[in-house]
C-alpha positions, 0 to 999 in steps of 0.5 A: 163182248169185252165191254160187258166184262166190266159190269159186275152185274153181268160178270159175277154179281147178283143180277146175272144168276139164273134165279134172277132171270127166272124171278123176272120170267115169273113176274112177267108170267103173272103180269107183275111187270108192265110190258110193251112188245117190240118186233125187231127189224134188221140191225137192232140189238138188245143193248141198243134197245136197252139204251133207248127204252131203259136208258142204260145199254147194260140192262140188255140182260133184262130184255133177254130175260123177259123175252126168253131169248138167251144171251145173244145181243144181236137177234134175227129180224122179226124176233119179239122182245118184251121191254118193261115200261116201268123199270121200277117194277124190274128193280123191285124184283131184282133188287 
């Protein structure tokens, strides 16, 4: 987890706040963010999925917020993760 301490968005910046997480969850509830559903298999992690689908492993927290799963990077197989198909919709909400 040490590598994430350097990311101000997680360590102490605007994007880590509960307000931001709640805004993303509300946007999901109202259908404002287009999403795709991925069911995790063994050894998949949120940071790897963020890199694959969003182009930046540091955006793992977006997947965690939208999936309502807390802040763990490694999750059990079978966990449903929601991934935004349009990252600009997320950026419009979080700034």
